[in-house]
Structure formats: C-alpha cells, structure tokens
C-alpha positions in Angstrom: 18.5 -68.8 -56.0 17.0 -67.9 -59.4 19.5 -65.7 -61.2 17.0 -64.7 -63.9 14.8 -63.1 -61.3 17.5 -61.0 -59.8 19.5 -60.1 -62.9 17.9 -57.6 -65.2 18.4 -57.6 -69.0 20.3 -54.3 -68.7 22.6 -55.7 -66.0 23.4 -58.7 -68.1 24.1 -56.6 -71.1 26.5 -54.4 -69.0 28.3 -57.5 -67.8 28.6 -59.0 -71.3 29.8 -55.6 -72.8 32.5 -55.3 -70.1 33.7 -58.8 -70.8 33.6 -58.2 -74.6 35.6 -55.0 -74.3 38.2 -56.8 -72.2 38.4 -59.6 -74.7 38.9 -57.1 -77.6 41.6 -55.2 -75.7 43.8 -58.1 -74.7 45.9 -60.3 -77.1 46.0 -63.4 -74.9 43.0 -64.2 -72.7 42.9 -66.9 -70.1 39.4 -68.4 -70.4 39.3 -69.6 -66.8 40.0 -66.0 -65.6 37.4 -64.6 -68.0 34.7 -67.1 -66.7 35.7 -66.2 -63.1 35.3 -62.5 -63.9 31.8 -63.1 -65.4 30.9 -65.2 -62.3 32.1 -62.4 -60.0 30.1 -59.8 -61.8 26.9 -61.9 -61.7 27.3 -62.8 -58.1 27.9 -59.1 -57.2 24.6 -58.1 -58.9 22.7 -61.0 -57.4 24.0 -60.5 -53.9 23.3 -56.8 -54.0 19.6 -57.5 -54.7 19.1 -59.8 -51.7 
C-alpha cells in the first residue's frame, strides 16, 4: 500500500490542521493518543479510496 498515492495533499492538510487544532485546545496531550488519532485519520482516507 502506497499511502502517498491514496492521500491527497488537501486530505493531509486537513488531517494535520485537525491535529494542530486539537493540540492547541488541550493543555495536556498524550502523544501516543495523538499519534493513534493521526493513524486513524490516514487509514480512514486510505481505506475509503480502495
């Protein structure tokens, strides 16, 4: 699976913006949870294009 072929620049920007906004709104961030959320967003987009 080549993620770069399935994930558009706009989709990546949307994911990163969502994560950035979450990071700005919370005082304490669990990095492991943040990474899992990023992973889930990417997998959702990739699986939707299959």
